[in-house]
Every structure is written in C-alpha cells, then in structure tokens.
N, C-alpha and C positions, 0 to 999 in steps of 0.2 A: 537296562539302560537308565539314564538319568530321569527320563519322563516315561509315563505309561501307567497302565492299570496297576502294576505291581510295585511301582516306585513310591517311596515314602516322601521324597522331596516335595512334589506338588501337593500332596496331602497335608504335610506339616506346614508348608508355606501358606496354603489357603486357610488352615485352621488358625495359624498365628495372626493372619490378617483379620479374620473375623473376630477373634478374641481381642485384638488390639482396638478394633473399631468399637467393640462393646465397652472397653475400658475408657477410651477417649470421650465417649459420650457422657461419662460421669453420672451425676444425679439427674433425676427427672424433674427437679423443681422448676427449671427454667424452660421446659419443653411444652409444646402444645399437646393437646390430646392425640392428634394424628401422629406426632413424632413418638409419643409414648407407645402407641399401638405398634408402630414400626419397630421399635426397639424390642418389644415383647415378641413380635413375629420373628425377628432375627434370632432372638435367644432360643425360641423353640426350634428354629432352623438348625441350630448347633447339634440338636439330637440326631439329625440326618448324618452327621459325621460317623455315627455308629454303623451306618450302612455303606459307607464309602470304602472302596478298596484302597489300600491294603489293610486298613484297620479291621474291616469286616472279615476279611479272609483269615487274618492272623489272631484276632482277639474276640470280636463280638459275635461272630456267627455261632460258635459252639454254645455260648452263654444264652443267646436269644433262643436257639432251638431247644436247649434244655428247659428254659423257662416256659416256653410254649407247650412242650410235652408234659411238663410237670402240671401246669394249669389244666391241660386237657384231661389228665388222668385224676386230678385231685380236687378240682374246684367245680362244684356243681354249676351247670349252665354255661361254663366256659369252654366246654369241649368242642362245640361246633365252630365257635369263633377262633379258637386256637388252631383247629384243624384247617380252617380256611387260610389263616395267616401262615401256617407252615407250608401250605401249597403255593401261596402267592409270594412269599418272601424272596425266593431266588429270582423271580421275574422283576419284582420291584427293585431289588439291588442292582440288577443288570441295567434296567431302564434308568435308574437314578444315576449310575455311573456314566452311562452313555450320554445322558443329557447334561448333567452338571459336572461330571468328572474331568 
C-alpha cells in the first residue's frame, strides 16, 4: 500500500521534512542556547532513521548486526554490550516504529 510499515513514502516524506527543518534553521549564530541544544537533539534524532522501517529492513539491519557481531568477537570488553544490543535491537526497532512510525 501507499502507507504502512513497508512503505517508503512516509519514511522519505518524514526524512525530507526533518532534513528541510535542519536546513532552514541555518547557522546557530542568532540562536539562543536552548535553541542550539534543540537543533543538536534533532540532529541526533536523525540517527533513529536507521532503525525505521523500511530502511532498517532493507539496508541498515544487516550492517548493524554485522558490526555488533564483529565488535563482540574482536573488541575486548565489547562482547557483553554487543550481545545485549543484539538481543534488544529487534524489540527497540518494533517499539520505535510503533510509537514514532
């Protein structure tokens, strides 16, 4: 369908709106400290697009899982953190989509 978890239209529209908003704000020279913090928060929020369907299902899921497994096996002390993230990632993605998608 046009809309839904597997549709690219809502994903791309939402991403375009967020990116446009970032662009329209321009430089931080004329902003208050609170406004600058909000812009930074929104920029970090763009990272969550990596976990939104359909981008997550088609692109980022395999890369994220590979990175977590690689770090689990090859980076000292990262094993338990990577293992926990691998277990929690499917739930987080579903909750994130359900709430914000």
